[in-house]
VMD Tcl script that builds the backbone (N, CA, C; Angstrom):
set m [mol new atoms 474]
animate dup $m
set s [atomselect $m all]
$s set {name element resname resid chain x y z} {
  {N N UNK 1 A 112.227 125.475 90.580}
  {CA C UNK 1 A 112.524 124.733 91.945}
  {C C UNK 1 A 114.038 124.211 91.521}
  {N N UNK 2 A 114.843 124.239 92.882}
  {CA C UNK 2 A 115.895 123.722 92.736}
  {C C UNK 2 A 115.991 122.724 94.113}
  {N N UNK 3 A 115.824 121.535 93.997}
  {CA C UNK 3 A 115.921 120.789 95.452}
  {C C UNK 3 A 117.465 120.690 95.886}
  {N N UNK 4 A 117.674 120.941 96.984}
  {CA C UNK 4 A 118.873 120.492 97.676}
  {C C UNK 4 A 118.755 119.862 98.988}
  {N N UNK 5 A 119.970 119.360 99.510}
  {CA C UNK 5 A 120.048 118.846 100.883}
  {C C UNK 5 A 120.948 119.618 101.530}
  {N N UNK 6 A 120.697 119.747 102.721}
  {CA C UNK 6 A 121.485 120.852 103.370}
  {C C UNK 6 A 122.162 119.823 104.493}
  {N N UNK 7 A 123.321 120.262 104.815}
  {CA C UNK 7 A 124.175 119.369 105.640}
  {C C UNK 7 A 124.220 120.224 106.907}
  {N N UNK 8 A 123.407 119.424 108.154}
  {CA C UNK 8 A 123.384 120.479 109.512}
  {C C UNK 8 A 124.691 120.613 110.120}
  {N N UNK 9 A 125.725 119.811 109.649}
  {CA C UNK 9 A 126.999 120.168 110.329}
  {C C UNK 9 A 127.595 121.316 109.623}
  {N N UNK 10 A 127.260 121.566 108.640}
  {CA C UNK 10 A 127.701 122.948 108.210}
  {C C UNK 10 A 127.095 124.325 108.083}
  {N N UNK 11 A 125.600 123.774 107.959}
  {CA C UNK 11 A 124.456 125.177 107.711}
  {C C UNK 11 A 123.780 124.919 109.101}
  {N N UNK 12 A 124.032 126.231 109.659}
  {CA C UNK 12 A 122.996 126.403 111.132}
  {C C UNK 12 A 121.629 126.475 110.695}
  {N N UNK 13 A 120.669 125.862 111.362}
  {CA C UNK 13 A 119.194 125.832 111.393}
  {C C UNK 13 A 118.547 126.486 112.628}
  {N N UNK 14 A 117.697 127.240 112.366}
  {CA C UNK 14 A 116.840 127.628 113.535}
  {C C UNK 14 A 115.612 127.425 113.247}
  {N N UNK 15 A 114.783 127.462 114.315}
  {CA C UNK 15 A 113.256 127.417 114.644}
  {C C UNK 15 A 112.773 128.164 115.476}
  {N N UNK 16 A 111.740 128.554 115.086}
  {CA C UNK 16 A 110.536 129.767 115.691}
  {C C UNK 16 A 109.406 129.491 115.543}
  {N N UNK 17 A 108.464 129.680 116.818}
  {CA C UNK 17 A 107.352 129.381 116.549}
  {C C UNK 17 A 106.551 128.761 118.000}
  {N N UNK 18 A 105.334 128.639 117.623}
  {CA C UNK 18 A 104.366 127.801 119.014}
  {C C UNK 18 A 103.724 126.812 118.787}
  {N N UNK 19 A 103.131 125.762 119.548}
  {CA C UNK 19 A 102.320 124.895 119.256}
  {C C UNK 19 A 102.339 123.930 118.416}
  {N N UNK 20 A 101.399 123.317 117.884}
  {CA C UNK 20 A 101.833 122.001 117.169}
  {C C UNK 20 A 102.515 122.216 115.878}
  {N N UNK 21 A 102.312 123.654 115.174}
  {CA C UNK 21 A 103.168 123.867 114.065}
  {C C UNK 21 A 104.677 123.523 114.398}
  {N N UNK 22 A 105.000 124.377 115.578}
  {CA C UNK 22 A 106.393 124.119 115.968}
  {C C UNK 22 A 106.939 122.863 116.069}
  {N N UNK 23 A 105.927 122.097 116.790}
  {CA C UNK 23 A 106.077 120.826 117.081}
  {C C UNK 23 A 106.447 119.821 115.806}
  {N N UNK 24 A 105.530 120.054 114.890}
  {CA C UNK 24 A 105.671 119.083 113.670}
  {C C UNK 24 A 106.913 119.525 113.163}
  {N N UNK 25 A 107.598 120.862 113.181}
  {CA C UNK 25 A 109.123 121.433 112.491}
  {C C UNK 25 A 110.008 120.471 113.159}
  {N N UNK 26 A 109.699 120.844 114.733}
  {CA C UNK 26 A 111.041 120.081 115.240}
  {C C UNK 26 A 111.163 118.783 115.150}
  {N N UNK 27 A 109.984 118.170 114.891}
  {CA C UNK 27 A 110.064 116.642 114.817}
  {C C UNK 27 A 110.754 116.467 113.146}
  {N N UNK 28 A 110.329 117.108 112.177}
  {CA C UNK 28 A 111.074 117.131 110.817}
  {C C UNK 28 A 112.288 117.365 110.791}
  {N N UNK 29 A 112.723 118.433 111.950}
  {CA C UNK 29 A 114.047 118.583 111.898}
  {C C UNK 29 A 115.001 117.619 112.689}
  {N N UNK 30 A 114.403 116.973 113.688}
  {CA C UNK 30 A 114.899 116.068 114.261}
  {C C UNK 30 A 115.213 114.569 113.657}
  {N N UNK 31 A 114.248 114.323 112.716}
  {CA C UNK 31 A 114.431 112.848 111.988}
  {C C UNK 31 A 115.546 113.320 110.880}
  {N N UNK 32 A 115.877 114.320 110.739}
  {CA C UNK 32 A 117.241 114.850 109.691}
  {C C UNK 32 A 118.363 114.841 110.562}
  {N N UNK 33 A 118.294 114.706 111.588}
  {CA C UNK 33 A 119.304 114.959 112.491}
  {C C UNK 33 A 119.538 115.990 112.795}
  {N N UNK 34 A 118.860 117.110 112.708}
  {CA C UNK 34 A 119.189 118.652 112.944}
  {C C UNK 34 A 118.526 119.118 114.203}
  {N N UNK 35 A 119.603 119.628 115.024}
  {CA C UNK 35 A 119.268 120.359 116.319}
  {C C UNK 35 A 119.473 121.894 116.084}
  {N N UNK 36 A 118.069 122.246 116.180}
  {CA C UNK 36 A 118.095 123.865 116.082}
  {C C UNK 36 A 118.852 124.507 116.852}
  {N N UNK 37 A 119.253 125.700 116.476}
  {CA C UNK 37 A 119.869 126.599 117.223}
  {C C UNK 37 A 119.524 127.898 117.589}
  {N N UNK 38 A 119.896 128.686 118.605}
  {CA C UNK 38 A 118.940 129.967 118.777}
  {C C UNK 38 A 119.592 131.139 117.988}
  {N N UNK 39 A 120.568 131.232 117.708}
  {CA C UNK 39 A 121.315 132.134 116.507}
  {C C UNK 39 A 122.814 131.849 116.303}
  {N N UNK 40 A 123.592 132.473 115.500}
  {CA C UNK 40 A 123.034 132.670 114.381}
  {C C UNK 40 A 122.726 131.500 113.402}
  {N N UNK 41 A 121.967 131.691 112.330}
  {CA C UNK 41 A 121.666 130.765 111.575}
  {C C UNK 41 A 121.597 131.115 110.297}
  {N N UNK 42 A 121.710 130.076 109.368}
  {CA C UNK 42 A 121.324 130.296 108.006}
  {C C UNK 42 A 120.175 129.927 107.291}
  {N N UNK 43 A 119.404 129.323 107.897}
  {CA C UNK 43 A 118.051 128.764 107.716}
  {C C UNK 43 A 117.129 128.682 108.609}
  {N N UNK 44 A 115.992 129.367 108.717}
  {CA C UNK 44 A 115.061 129.534 109.710}
  {C C UNK 44 A 113.739 128.976 109.243}
  {N N UNK 45 A 113.351 128.068 110.068}
  {CA C UNK 45 A 111.790 127.770 110.135}
  {C C UNK 45 A 110.757 128.171 110.912}
  {N N UNK 46 A 109.793 128.749 110.575}
  {CA C UNK 46 A 108.785 129.548 111.248}
  {C C UNK 46 A 107.743 128.891 111.269}
  {N N UNK 47 A 106.755 128.129 112.356}
  {CA C UNK 47 A 105.367 127.730 112.196}
  {C C UNK 47 A 104.731 127.893 113.817}
  {N N UNK 48 A 103.600 127.932 113.512}
  {CA C UNK 48 A 102.557 128.070 114.896}
  {C C UNK 48 A 102.426 129.678 115.219}
  {N N UNK 49 A 102.761 130.370 114.322}
  {CA C UNK 49 A 102.380 132.075 114.626}
  {C C UNK 49 A 101.906 132.551 114.012}
  {N N UNK 50 A 100.674 133.463 114.323}
  {CA C UNK 50 A 99.940 134.664 113.551}
  {C C UNK 50 A 100.799 134.906 112.181}
  {N N UNK 51 A 100.116 135.438 111.066}
  {CA C UNK 51 A 100.673 135.725 109.872}
  {C C UNK 51 A 101.334 137.118 110.116}
  {N N UNK 52 A 101.012 137.832 111.106}
  {CA C UNK 52 A 101.796 139.144 111.210}
  {C C UNK 52 A 103.183 139.093 112.248}
  {N N UNK 53 A 103.057 138.254 112.896}
  {CA C UNK 53 A 104.423 137.776 113.832}
  {C C UNK 53 A 105.324 137.143 112.787}
  {N N UNK 54 A 104.734 136.104 112.051}
  {CA C UNK 54 A 105.511 135.097 111.006}
  {C C UNK 54 A 106.180 136.088 109.954}
  {N N UNK 55 A 105.218 137.013 109.633}
  {CA C UNK 55 A 105.852 138.097 108.348}
  {C C UNK 55 A 107.002 138.871 108.988}
  {N N UNK 56 A 106.520 139.615 110.153}
  {CA C UNK 56 A 107.909 140.426 110.799}
  {C C UNK 56 A 109.282 139.513 111.273}
  {N N UNK 57 A 109.157 138.341 111.588}
  {CA C UNK 57 A 109.971 137.661 111.992}
  {C C UNK 57 A 111.098 137.124 110.750}
  {N N UNK 58 A 110.200 136.914 109.579}
  {CA C UNK 58 A 110.529 136.342 108.171}
  {C C UNK 58 A 111.258 137.955 107.597}
  {N N UNK 59 A 110.840 138.993 107.820}
  {CA C UNK 59 A 111.767 139.771 107.326}
  {C C UNK 59 A 112.759 140.692 107.925}
  {N N UNK 60 A 112.609 140.373 109.236}
  {CA C UNK 60 A 114.060 140.654 110.286}
  {C C UNK 60 A 115.222 139.562 109.683}
  {N N UNK 61 A 114.517 138.021 109.528}
  {CA C UNK 61 A 115.598 137.237 109.225}
  {C C UNK 61 A 116.328 137.271 107.757}
  {N N UNK 62 A 115.494 137.662 106.901}
  {CA C UNK 62 A 115.847 137.674 105.405}
  {C C UNK 62 A 117.064 138.990 105.524}
  {N N UNK 63 A 116.584 140.085 106.231}
  {CA C UNK 63 A 117.516 141.214 106.149}
  {C C UNK 63 A 118.839 140.738 106.698}
  {N N UNK 64 A 119.251 139.591 107.464}
  {CA C UNK 64 A 120.262 139.022 107.986}
  {C C UNK 64 A 121.068 137.949 106.774}
  {N N UNK 65 A 120.130 137.872 106.042}
  {CA C UNK 65 A 120.456 137.026 104.826}
  {C C UNK 65 A 120.517 135.385 105.042}
  {N N UNK 66 A 119.208 135.231 105.845}
  {CA C UNK 66 A 118.631 134.040 106.402}
  {C C UNK 66 A 117.679 133.422 105.446}
  {N N UNK 67 A 117.625 132.369 105.039}
  {CA C UNK 67 A 116.656 131.814 104.116}
  {C C UNK 67 A 115.557 131.632 105.105}
  {N N UNK 68 A 114.388 131.530 104.619}
  {CA C UNK 68 A 113.178 131.619 105.575}
  {C C UNK 68 A 112.068 130.375 105.150}
  {N N UNK 69 A 111.510 129.369 105.856}
  {CA C UNK 69 A 110.078 128.768 105.411}
  {C C UNK 69 A 109.275 129.056 106.592}
  {N N UNK 70 A 108.152 129.446 106.220}
  {CA C UNK 70 A 106.917 129.795 107.188}
  {C C UNK 70 A 105.877 128.581 106.653}
  {N N UNK 71 A 105.610 127.750 107.668}
  {CA C UNK 71 A 104.480 126.563 107.507}
  {C C UNK 71 A 103.587 127.212 106.722}
  {N N UNK 72 A 103.250 126.316 105.678}
  {CA C UNK 72 A 101.547 126.870 105.065}
  {C C UNK 72 A 101.460 128.368 104.504}
  {N N UNK 73 A 102.812 128.980 104.681}
  {CA C UNK 73 A 102.326 130.493 104.007}
  {C C UNK 73 A 103.354 130.585 103.008}
  {N N UNK 74 A 103.032 130.012 101.737}
  {CA C UNK 74 A 103.819 130.050 100.499}
  {C C UNK 74 A 104.663 131.659 100.100}
  {N N UNK 75 A 103.830 132.652 100.273}
  {CA C UNK 75 A 104.225 134.024 99.905}
  {C C UNK 75 A 105.344 134.333 100.980}
  {N N UNK 76 A 105.440 133.563 102.008}
  {CA C UNK 76 A 106.372 134.139 102.962}
  {C C UNK 76 A 107.691 133.373 102.978}
  {N N UNK 77 A 107.575 132.408 102.152}
  {CA C UNK 77 A 108.877 131.427 102.057}
  {C C UNK 77 A 109.754 131.586 101.045}
  {N N UNK 78 A 111.031 131.389 101.434}
  {CA C UNK 78 A 111.939 131.446 100.408}
  {C C UNK 78 A 112.187 130.117 99.902}
  {N N UNK 79 A 111.676 129.016 100.535}
  {CA C UNK 79 A 111.964 127.540 99.939}
  {C C UNK 79 A 110.890 126.740 100.548}
  {N N UNK 80 A 110.520 125.590 99.920}
  {CA C UNK 80 A 109.532 124.627 100.556}
  {C C UNK 80 A 109.887 123.258 100.949}
  {N N UNK 81 A 109.375 122.781 101.753}
  {CA C UNK 81 A 109.651 121.558 102.080}
  {C C UNK 81 A 109.125 120.264 101.532}
  {N N UNK 82 A 109.905 119.475 100.734}
  {CA C UNK 82 A 108.909 118.478 100.065}
  {C C UNK 82 A 108.620 117.173 101.253}
  {N N UNK 83 A 107.598 116.370 100.636}
  {CA C UNK 83 A 107.040 115.329 101.364}
  {C C UNK 83 A 108.676 114.112 101.598}
  {N N UNK 84 A 108.739 113.644 102.741}
  {CA C UNK 84 A 109.876 113.164 102.797}
  {C C UNK 84 A 110.021 111.914 103.238}
  {N N UNK 85 A 110.436 110.673 102.681}
  {CA C UNK 85 A 110.466 109.364 103.349}
  {C C UNK 85 A 111.753 108.941 103.734}
  {N N UNK 86 A 112.264 108.693 104.924}
  {CA C UNK 86 A 113.488 108.069 105.186}
  {C C UNK 86 A 113.679 106.578 105.572}
  {N N UNK 87 A 114.722 106.138 104.953}
  {CA C UNK 87 A 114.951 104.747 105.221}
  {C C UNK 87 A 116.321 104.840 105.728}
  {N N UNK 88 A 116.906 105.379 106.763}
  {CA C UNK 88 A 118.167 105.287 107.330}
  {C C UNK 88 A 118.738 106.426 106.756}
  {N N UNK 89 A 120.105 106.472 106.115}
  {CA C UNK 89 A 120.486 107.807 105.273}
  {C C UNK 89 A 119.793 107.861 103.992}
  {N N UNK 90 A 119.009 106.924 103.549}
  {CA C UNK 90 A 118.287 106.988 102.295}
  {C C UNK 90 A 117.168 107.785 102.474}
  {N N UNK 91 A 117.018 108.985 101.444}
  {CA C UNK 91 A 115.940 109.724 101.798}
  {C C UNK 91 A 115.336 109.793 100.217}
  {N N UNK 92 A 113.872 109.816 100.345}
  {CA C UNK 92 A 113.212 109.909 99.025}
  {C C UNK 92 A 112.403 111.276 99.336}
  {N N UNK 93 A 112.543 112.050 98.412}
  {CA C UNK 93 A 111.505 113.435 98.665}
  {C C UNK 93 A 110.600 113.611 97.355}
  {N N UNK 94 A 109.416 114.225 97.560}
  {CA C UNK 94 A 108.367 114.493 96.358}
  {C C UNK 94 A 108.129 116.052 96.647}
  {N N UNK 95 A 108.027 116.478 95.792}
  {CA C UNK 95 A 107.824 117.883 95.246}
  {C C UNK 95 A 106.630 118.293 94.464}
  {N N UNK 96 A 105.699 118.941 94.513}
  {CA C UNK 96 A 104.807 119.524 93.452}
  {C C UNK 96 A 105.409 120.998 93.425}
  {N N UNK 97 A 106.374 121.630 94.138}
  {CA C UNK 97 A 106.545 122.966 93.888}
  {C C UNK 97 A 105.548 123.848 94.760}
  {N N UNK 98 A 105.163 123.175 95.610}
  {CA C UNK 98 A 104.142 124.027 96.656}
  {C C UNK 98 A 102.658 124.012 96.028}
  {N N UNK 99 A 102.470 123.447 94.837}
  {CA C UNK 99 A 101.237 123.417 94.331}
  {C C UNK 99 A 100.185 122.266 94.681}
  {N N UNK 100 A 100.672 121.259 95.100}
  {CA C UNK 100 A 99.598 120.015 95.335}
  {C C UNK 100 A 100.312 119.030 96.450}
  {N N UNK 101 A 100.146 119.724 97.980}
  {CA C UNK 101 A 100.590 118.947 98.852}
  {C C UNK 101 A 100.275 117.905 99.028}
  {N N UNK 102 A 98.997 117.567 98.819}
  {CA C UNK 102 A 98.155 116.433 98.897}
  {C C UNK 102 A 98.729 115.274 98.134}
  {N N UNK 103 A 99.222 115.571 97.099}
  {CA C UNK 103 A 99.797 114.645 95.836}
  {C C UNK 103 A 101.045 114.109 96.354}
  {N N UNK 104 A 101.782 115.146 96.932}
  {CA C UNK 104 A 103.039 114.706 97.447}
  {C C UNK 104 A 103.093 113.626 98.562}
  {N N UNK 105 A 102.265 114.208 99.615}
  {CA C UNK 105 A 101.967 113.073 100.464}
  {C C UNK 105 A 101.563 111.665 100.353}
  {N N UNK 106 A 100.572 111.504 99.278}
  {CA C UNK 106 A 100.212 110.341 98.615}
  {C C UNK 106 A 101.152 109.697 97.915}
  {N N UNK 107 A 101.967 110.346 97.168}
  {CA C UNK 107 A 103.278 109.959 96.723}
  {C C UNK 107 A 104.201 109.144 97.422}
  {N N UNK 108 A 104.546 109.919 98.577}
  {CA C UNK 108 A 105.324 109.686 99.754}
  {C C UNK 108 A 104.928 108.279 100.436}
  {N N UNK 109 A 103.510 108.185 100.628}
  {CA C UNK 109 A 102.790 107.041 100.889}
  {C C UNK 109 A 103.163 105.891 100.264}
  {N N UNK 110 A 103.042 106.208 99.093}
  {CA C UNK 110 A 103.137 104.857 98.102}
  {C C UNK 110 A 104.449 104.750 98.057}
  {N N UNK 111 A 105.498 105.439 98.033}
  {CA C UNK 111 A 107.086 104.949 98.443}
  {C C UNK 111 A 107.348 104.510 99.529}
  {N N UNK 112 A 106.710 104.626 100.623}
  {CA C UNK 112 A 106.858 103.665 101.773}
  {C C UNK 112 A 106.268 102.446 101.469}
  {N N UNK 113 A 105.270 102.402 100.782}
  {CA C UNK 113 A 105.065 100.820 100.527}
  {C C UNK 113 A 105.785 100.214 99.884}
  {N N UNK 114 A 106.455 100.969 98.898}
  {CA C UNK 114 A 107.327 100.334 97.822}
  {C C UNK 114 A 108.758 100.053 98.390}
  {N N UNK 115 A 109.243 100.740 99.246}
  {CA C UNK 115 A 110.599 100.778 99.416}
  {C C UNK 115 A 110.360 100.791 101.191}
  {N N UNK 116 A 110.315 99.364 101.796}
  {CA C UNK 116 A 109.790 99.117 102.954}
  {C C UNK 116 A 111.216 99.209 103.865}
  {N N UNK 117 A 111.011 99.172 105.161}
  {CA C UNK 117 A 112.324 99.126 105.907}
  {C C UNK 117 A 113.371 98.402 105.715}
  {N N UNK 118 A 113.360 97.463 104.826}
  {CA C UNK 118 A 114.444 96.600 104.576}
  {C C UNK 118 A 115.432 97.602 103.957}
  {N N UNK 119 A 114.851 98.631 103.208}
  {CA C UNK 119 A 116.008 99.407 102.721}
  {C C UNK 119 A 117.063 100.150 103.576}
  {N N UNK 120 A 116.905 100.280 104.624}
  {CA C UNK 120 A 117.737 100.808 105.401}
  {C C UNK 120 A 119.148 99.980 105.442}
  {N N UNK 121 A 118.876 98.548 105.770}
  {CA C UNK 121 A 119.947 97.740 105.631}
  {C C UNK 121 A 120.810 97.648 103.946}
  {N N UNK 122 A 119.775 97.735 103.226}
  {CA C UNK 122 A 120.376 97.744 101.512}
  {C C UNK 122 A 121.127 99.052 101.357}
  {N N UNK 123 A 120.623 100.226 102.113}
  {CA C UNK 123 A 121.493 101.157 101.829}
  {C C UNK 123 A 122.568 101.099 102.589}
  {N N UNK 124 A 122.725 100.713 103.561}
  {CA C UNK 124 A 124.067 100.246 104.481}
  {C C UNK 124 A 124.999 99.558 103.653}
  {N N UNK 125 A 124.456 98.265 103.106}
  {CA C UNK 125 A 125.266 97.536 102.071}
  {C C UNK 125 A 125.850 98.157 101.311}
  {N N UNK 126 A 125.081 98.887 100.445}
  {CA C UNK 126 A 125.597 99.732 99.261}
  {C C UNK 126 A 126.858 100.588 99.660}
  {N N UNK 127 A 126.746 101.244 100.858}
  {CA C UNK 127 A 127.555 102.407 101.501}
  {C C UNK 127 A 128.772 101.569 101.620}
  {N N UNK 128 A 128.715 100.316 102.208}
  {CA C UNK 128 A 129.774 99.516 102.745}
  {C C UNK 128 A 130.884 99.158 101.521}
  {N N UNK 129 A 129.799 98.921 100.400}
  {CA C UNK 129 A 130.578 98.490 99.165}
  {C C UNK 129 A 131.248 99.382 98.603}
  {N N UNK 130 A 130.660 100.658 98.657}
  {CA C UNK 130 A 130.927 101.670 97.967}
  {C C UNK 130 A 132.537 102.307 98.520}
  {N N UNK 131 A 132.341 102.195 100.009}
  {CA C UNK 131 A 133.806 102.666 100.537}
  {C C UNK 131 A 135.061 101.842 100.224}
  {N N UNK 132 A 134.563 100.452 100.038}
  {CA C UNK 132 A 135.506 99.287 99.810}
  {C C UNK 132 A 135.928 99.789 98.325}
  {N N UNK 133 A 135.412 99.627 97.370}
  {CA C UNK 133 A 135.735 100.082 96.062}
  {C C UNK 133 A 136.352 101.352 95.858}
  {N N UNK 134 A 135.892 102.254 96.533}
  {CA C UNK 134 A 136.954 103.564 96.854}
  {C C UNK 134 A 137.971 103.378 97.018}
  {N N UNK 135 A 137.872 102.571 98.329}
  {CA C UNK 135 A 139.238 102.462 98.935}
  {C C UNK 135 A 140.476 101.739 98.103}
  {N N UNK 136 A 139.868 100.919 97.079}
  {CA C UNK 136 A 140.821 100.173 96.172}
  {C C UNK 136 A 141.114 101.046 95.176}
  {N N UNK 137 A 140.640 102.232 94.731}
  {CA C UNK 137 A 141.065 103.349 94.216}
  {C C UNK 137 A 140.300 103.253 92.503}
  {N N UNK 138 A 138.948 102.585 92.691}
  {CA C UNK 138 A 138.307 102.756 91.749}
  {C C UNK 138 A 137.668 104.017 91.257}
  {N N UNK 139 A 137.446 103.957 89.880}
  {CA C UNK 139 A 137.059 105.288 89.420}
  {C C UNK 139 A 135.476 105.514 89.662}
  {N N UNK 140 A 134.929 106.376 89.699}
  {CA C UNK 140 A 133.530 106.981 89.970}
  {C C UNK 140 A 132.524 106.116 89.105}
  {N N UNK 141 A 132.925 106.277 87.688}
  {CA C UNK 141 A 132.292 105.106 86.878}
  {C C UNK 141 A 132.272 103.734 87.097}
  {N N UNK 142 A 133.366 103.243 87.478}
  {CA C UNK 142 A 133.586 102.087 87.823}
  {C C UNK 142 A 132.491 101.464 89.045}
  {N N UNK 143 A 132.775 102.386 90.193}
  {CA C UNK 143 A 131.787 102.316 91.467}
  {C C UNK 143 A 130.296 102.228 91.041}
  {N N UNK 144 A 130.166 103.209 90.298}
  {CA C UNK 144 A 128.794 103.151 89.927}
  {C C UNK 144 A 128.032 101.864 88.781}
  {N N UNK 145 A 129.119 101.331 88.297}
  {CA C UNK 145 A 128.640 100.309 87.467}
  {C C UNK 145 A 128.405 98.912 88.537}
  {N N UNK 146 A 129.485 98.918 89.388}
  {CA C UNK 146 A 129.395 97.866 90.675}
  {C C UNK 146 A 128.320 98.070 91.310}
  {N N UNK 147 A 127.972 99.276 91.734}
  {CA C UNK 147 A 126.517 99.796 92.550}
  {C C UNK 147 A 125.445 98.841 91.729}
  {N N UNK 148 A 125.399 99.334 90.509}
  {CA C UNK 148 A 124.261 99.092 89.534}
  {C C UNK 148 A 124.081 97.358 89.524}
  {N N UNK 149 A 125.377 96.640 89.515}
  {CA C UNK 149 A 125.534 95.458 89.327}
  {C C UNK 149 A 124.939 94.688 90.877}
  {N N UNK 150 A 125.197 94.880 91.809}
  {CA C UNK 150 A 125.149 94.792 93.150}
  {C C UNK 150 A 123.529 94.500 93.080}
  {N N UNK 151 A 123.030 95.910 93.069}
  {CA C UNK 151 A 121.501 96.036 93.173}
  {C C UNK 151 A 120.822 95.031 92.191}
  {N N UNK 152 A 121.194 94.848 90.884}
  {CA C UNK 152 A 120.682 93.765 89.929}
  {C C UNK 152 A 120.821 92.450 90.653}
  {N N UNK 153 A 121.786 92.384 90.926}
  {CA C UNK 153 A 122.154 90.826 91.418}
  {C C UNK 153 A 121.358 90.351 92.576}
  {N N UNK 154 A 121.119 91.327 93.570}
  {CA C UNK 154 A 120.227 91.305 94.584}
  {C C UNK 154 A 118.850 91.564 94.261}
  {N N UNK 155 A 118.214 91.822 93.249}
  {CA C UNK 155 A 117.049 91.747 92.760}
  {C C UNK 155 A 115.827 92.889 93.258}
  {N N UNK 156 A 116.974 93.851 94.192}
  {CA C UNK 156 A 116.261 94.854 94.801}
  {C C UNK 156 A 115.156 95.839 94.081}
  {N N UNK 157 A 115.189 96.011 92.873}
  {CA C UNK 157 A 114.371 97.026 92.137}
  {C C UNK 157 A 113.562 96.215 91.287}
  {N N UNK 158 A 113.079 94.849 91.574}
  {CA C UNK 158 A 112.223 94.289 90.504}
  {C C UNK 158 A 111.086 94.319 91.151}
}
mol reanalyze $m
mol bondsrecalc $m
mol representation Tube
mol addrep $m
């Protein structure tokens, strides 16, 4: 497994399917700020279709070099989607490499209780501080040290 984060500004993402499955995937993409495109795309999510239609669509997409995820059909997936918790631009992901999605969900719920909504503002504060430090020309290791000091001083991880 190689976890990655895709920038929807540079990678075009498509969505195909029907019903509740497609609605779930549309919501997942919307939370990430992704507006699915009709074509062409580099990543395709398929949901809510029967196995034969999903398989045919996945095969066609792969032939064009597109990465495919078919909801709840691991053997048709080039990648899987981890459990995600968002706090603004701060995203926590949990993955069991598709082996125990229920455990991923439980851990995401625990993270949600541990890292409440206040982390949206904390993330913004750290990002603003980082921008200032980088603007001063500080080296990346110094920016990291100052970030660690700021989080420690505020007591955010106690």
